[in-house]
N, C-alpha and C positions, 0 to 999 in steps of 0.2 A: 529588464524585468517587465513582465506583462502589466500594463497600467490598470487592467481590470481585476488583478489579483487582490483578494481581501487579506490584508496584513494582520487582521484580527481573528482569522479563523483558528480553530482549535489546534490544527496541525502546525501552523506557523508559531503558535504560542509554545507548543511542545518543542519545536526546533530551537526556539530561543530560551528554553529551560524555564519558561514562566509557568508551565503546567507539567507535573511529573508524568512519566509513563513507565510501564514495565518493559524496558528495553530488552530485546532478545539478541539482536546483532546489528551491526552497522558497518559501513565503510565510508570512504571519502564523500560519496555522493548520495547515499541512501541510508534510511533508518528503518528497522523492523521492530515492532512492539506489539504487545498483546492488545486485542480489542477489549474495551471496557464492557462491552455487551456481547459476549461470545455467542455465536450461533452454532458452534460445533466444539468438540473437545479441544481441537486446535483451531484457533482463529487469530491469525496474525495480520496486522496491517503493515504494508511496506510502502514507504513514501520517499520521493526524492527530496533532497535537502534544499534544492532551489525551488523558487516559486512558479509552479505550473498548475493551472487551474484544473485540467482534466487530461485524459488520455490523448486527445487530439492535440492539445497545446503541448504536451510533453513530446509526442512523436514528431511534431512539426518544428519545435524550437530547441529541444535539448541537444547537447553535443553528443557525438558518438561515444565519448568517454562516459557521459552520464547514462546513456542507454545501456552500455556494457556493464557498468557498475550496478545499475538498478537491477537488471535481470540476473546478474551474478549473485546479488544479495538474495533475490527470491530463491534461486537454487540453493544457496547456502542455508536458508531457513528450511527448505525441504529436506536437505541432508541432516540438519540439526535435529529435526523431529523424526528422521528416518521414515518418511512417508513416500519416498520415491517409488517403492514397489507396490504398496497397498493402494495408493492413489490419493488425490486431493482435488480441490477446485480452486480456480483463481477467478475472481470477479472484480470488475471495475465498473462503476456507474458514472454516467456523464450527463450533466445537464438535468433540466426538469423532467423530461420524459424518461430519463434513465434513473430518476430518483437519487441523484447525487446529493448526499447530506452535507458533506464538507467540501468547499470549493478549492481543494488542493488535491492534485492527482494522487491516487492511492489504489493499491490492489488489496483485496481481501484474500488471504490464503487460508483455506479451510480444509480440515482433514481430521483423522483420528477415528472415523467411523464411516459407514456407508451414508452418504449425504442425500440419497434419493435422487429422483429425476429432477433436473433443473426446472423444467416448465411442464405443466400438465399434470 
């Protein structure tokens, strides 16, 4: 485990069932649930079940099986909402400059409407 990981972050509490979530799908290594402050008609968070702080930590330290399972769950959520043809956006924030709010790696999967340009 990464000794800089905050065991009291909200996603760690969700994974320990201390805080409820609106679970969409899950597998052995990842969990997908609705964002409590949705920014689009479809706004799902996908998180690994093991303690990774951000994208860099996850890509450097997670096992191949964790990587495979995580991205498979992202695809399963895309298929669940049938947005593979109309499109979607995947966002992950990292660190202070990336405005990461929760220090547990996660991706935001947004869709269900035209999301506009990303920047500008």
